[in-house]
N, C-alpha and C positions, 0 to 999 in steps of 0.2 A: 504494500500500500504506500503510495506516494502522497505526501502532504505538501501543499503549496501555501506560501505565506507572502501576501502582498504588503508593500510598504511604499511610502512616498506621497500618499495622498495628502490633501490639505485644502486650505482656502487661499484663493488667489484672485486678483482683479482681472477683469477681461483684458485680453492681450498678453497676459503673463504666461509663464511656462511652469510645468511640473514634469518630473520624471518618475514614473512608477517602476518598481522592481517586483519581481516574483521569484522567490527562492524555493526550489524544490528540495525535498528531504532525501531524494534518491536520484538515480541516474535516469534522466529523461532525454538524453542526447539522441535517442532514436525516434523520438516522438515529435509530432507537430504540436504547436501550441497556439493559444489564442488569448485575446483580451475581449471581454464582454463588458457591457455597462447596463445599468438599470436605473432609470430616473423615476422619481415618485409618480405613481399612477400609470407607468408605462411598462411595456414588456421588455424583457432583457433582449439586448441586441448585440450582435457581433460587431466589434470595432475593428479588429485586425486579426490576421493569422500569419504564422511563420512556419516554414518547413523545418524539418529536423536539422538540416544543414545551415539554415538561416539564409540560404540563397534565394528563396522564393518567399515573397511577402504579399499580403493583400490587405485592403482597407475598405471600410464602408465609405461611400461617396462623401459623406458630410465631414470626414476628417482627412481626406486625401490632401496632401500638400502641407498639412499642419502636424500630423502625428507620424512618428517613425518607430517601428517595432524592430527590436534586435534581440539577440540572445548570446549567451556565453556558455557553451556546453561544458567548458572546463569547470565552471562554477555552478552548473545546473540552474542558471538564472535567465529570466526573460525580462526585457525592459520595454517600456513604452514612454518615449519622449513626446510630450505634448506641448507644442508651441502655439501661439496665437489663440489661446483659449477663449471660448465664448461662453456666455451664460447657459446656452443650451447644452454644453458639455457637462454640466452639473449632473452627477450620478454617482452611484456606487460602482466601482470598477472591479471586475473579477478576472482572475487569471485562470486559465484552463490548460490542461495538458493531456496528450495521448488520446487520439480518436477512439471512440467506442466502436469496436468491430461489430457489435450486435446492432448498432444503429439506434438503440434505445435512447441514448444521450449523444450529444455532439462529442463530448469529451468524457473520459473516465474520471479525471481528477479535477477538482475545483478548489480555489482558495475561498477564504471567508469574505473577501472584499475590502476595499479601501475607499473612503469617501473623498470625492473631489467636488469642491464647491467653487464656482466662479461667480464673482459679483460684478455688477456693472459700475 
């Protein structure tokens, strides 16, 4: 069982930046990873994805050009650099790892989430 721990959330003014980290308790170097977010009253949405090698990344349209996902397999850590933050980016951000082969869930492992609040 792999545990994921997010950090780096906080409060920032619009236009500011934050960098989220997600540390895994075990070896996830062979797994794809993702960042999700859930705003109050809204469904959880996929923000970004990154392949096991880190060479392939994807983003939801609303964050393209502002967010950058990366990973360090030596440290079993995933990052999300968020620049140009907007008030609509306010949400709890979740880290996820390892695609669920059964398809029941998108990913097998999930973090507890970290709050990001962007004020105008």
